[in-house]
Every structure is written in structure tokens, then in C-alpha cells.
N, CA, C and O of each residue as an XYZ file, in Angstrom:
160
protein
N     126.405    106.356     63.644
C     125.309    107.052     63.724
C     124.643    106.134     63.277
O     123.796    105.517     63.922
N     125.105    105.833     61.520
C     123.631    105.024     61.242
C     123.885    103.313     61.966
O     123.460    102.601     61.056
N     124.136    102.803     62.580
C     124.092    102.044     63.598
C     123.441    102.347     64.909
O     122.612    101.663     65.510
N     124.040    103.658     65.290
C     122.937    103.836     67.096
C     121.558    104.185     66.219
O     120.676    103.327     66.253
N     121.431    104.830     65.802
C     119.717    105.051     64.746
C     119.241    103.656     64.466
O     118.358    103.270     65.231
N     119.668    102.735     63.449
C     119.085    101.943     63.647
C     118.850    100.835     64.733
O     117.867    100.094     64.730
N     119.872    100.802     65.676
C     119.620    100.039     66.873
C     118.230    101.112     67.616
O     117.078    100.708     67.778
N     118.538    101.963     67.833
C     117.439    102.761     68.582
C     116.134    102.498     68.134
O     115.153    102.602     68.871
N     116.086    102.174     66.999
C     114.342    101.872     66.579
C     114.368    100.749     66.387
O     113.342    100.344     65.840
N     115.806     99.297     66.787
C     114.868     97.645     67.189
C     114.367     98.193     68.945
O     113.457     97.668     69.586
N     115.236     99.344     69.422
C     114.865     98.978     71.177
C     113.282     99.785     71.402
O     112.673     99.724     72.470
N     112.678    100.675     69.945
C     111.914    101.237     69.812
C     110.404    100.202     70.102
O     109.473    100.171     70.907
N     110.925     99.355     68.755
C     109.687     98.690     69.023
C     110.063     97.317     70.042
O     109.102     96.595     70.309
N     110.723     97.129     70.322
C     110.830     96.314     71.468
C     110.436     96.672     72.709
O     110.328     95.752     73.520
N     110.126     98.076     73.170
C     109.463     99.082     73.812
C     108.031     98.494     74.130
O     107.367     98.034     75.059
N     107.950     98.880     72.387
C     106.408     99.009     71.822
C     105.509     97.266     72.328
O     104.415     97.083     72.860
N     106.368     96.464     71.951
C     105.709     95.136     71.688
C     105.808     94.887     73.505
O     104.896     94.400     74.173
N     106.705     95.204     73.869
C     106.592     94.648     75.738
C     105.324     95.064     76.139
O     104.358     94.335     76.362
N     105.400     96.659     76.241
C     104.190     97.239     76.493
C     102.529     96.983     75.915
O     101.593     97.307     76.646
N     102.296     96.405     74.609
C     101.650     95.714     74.439
C     101.287     94.740     75.187
O     100.188     94.583     75.718
N     102.377     93.950     75.248
C     102.200     92.584     76.440
C     102.332     92.789     77.231
O     102.212     91.804     77.959
N     102.596     93.761     77.793
C     102.374     93.713     79.128
C     101.059     94.431     79.158
O     100.488     94.207     80.225
N     100.471     95.110     78.467
C      98.789     95.389     78.994
C      98.217     93.962     78.822
O      97.923     93.261     79.791
N      98.083     93.595     77.612
C      97.534     92.492     77.547
C      97.881     91.266     79.145
O      97.164     90.521     79.812
N      98.822     91.508     79.161
C      99.157     90.112     80.351
C      98.711     91.025     81.614
O      98.333     90.186     82.431
N      98.602     91.922     82.026
C      98.412     92.448     83.081
C      96.981     92.574     83.036
O      96.503     93.102     84.040
N      96.188     92.238     82.163
C      94.284     92.142     82.354
C      94.666     90.789     82.654
O      93.842     90.759     83.567
N      95.006     90.029     82.686
C      95.225     88.691     82.810
C      95.482     87.985     83.776
O      95.059     86.853     84.013
N      96.393     88.812     84.550
C      97.090     88.661     86.087
C      95.665     89.283     86.717
O      94.855     88.625     87.369
N      95.588     90.212     86.490
C      94.311     90.978     87.287
C      93.331     90.189     87.598
O      92.765     90.218     88.690
N      92.911     89.042     86.207
C      91.667     88.259     86.664
C      91.740     87.037     87.162
O      90.899     86.339     87.730
N      93.158     86.814     86.801
C      93.871     85.706     88.131
C      93.966     86.022     89.245
O      93.589     85.243     90.121
N      94.693     87.708     89.673
C      94.618     87.711     90.725
C      93.095     87.910     91.566
O      93.091     87.661     92.771
N      91.843     88.352     90.910
C      90.117     88.865     91.258
C      90.496     87.138     91.760
O      90.573     86.874     92.960
N      90.666     86.277     90.909
C      89.855     85.266     91.443
C      90.186     84.431     92.074
O      89.417     83.542     92.440
N      91.915     84.503     92.500
C      92.616     84.290     93.668
C      92.317     84.745     94.852
O      92.470     84.132     95.908
N      91.862     85.879     94.709
C      91.932     86.847     96.038
C      89.702     86.692     96.311
O      89.254     87.072     97.393
N      89.113     86.363     95.662
C      87.865     85.571     96.047
C      87.784     84.507     96.339
O      87.229     84.132     97.372
N      88.278     83.815     95.560
C      88.615     82.145     96.543
C      88.743     82.141     97.252
O      87.767     81.682     97.845
N      90.069     82.610     98.339
C      90.618     82.632     99.685
C      89.864     83.697    100.604
O      90.201     83.848    101.778
């Protein structure tokens, strides 16, 4: 049980990191998409 809750915390922490980095990466990739769209 304690192992399960510990793993659950690690999964939640990893998910938070993934979401925050995804939000940062989304704004970056969105700018790149706009640049490539206007360039072509």
C-alpha cells in the first residue's frame, strides 16, 4: 500500500512536469508553426 501511494505521488509529480513543459513547448512550437506558415 505504501509502495503504491509512493509510486502514485511520483506519477503525479511526473505528470505535473510533463504538463508544464508541454505548455512551454506548445507556445514555442506554435510560434514555429506560425513562422513556417507565413514563410511558405
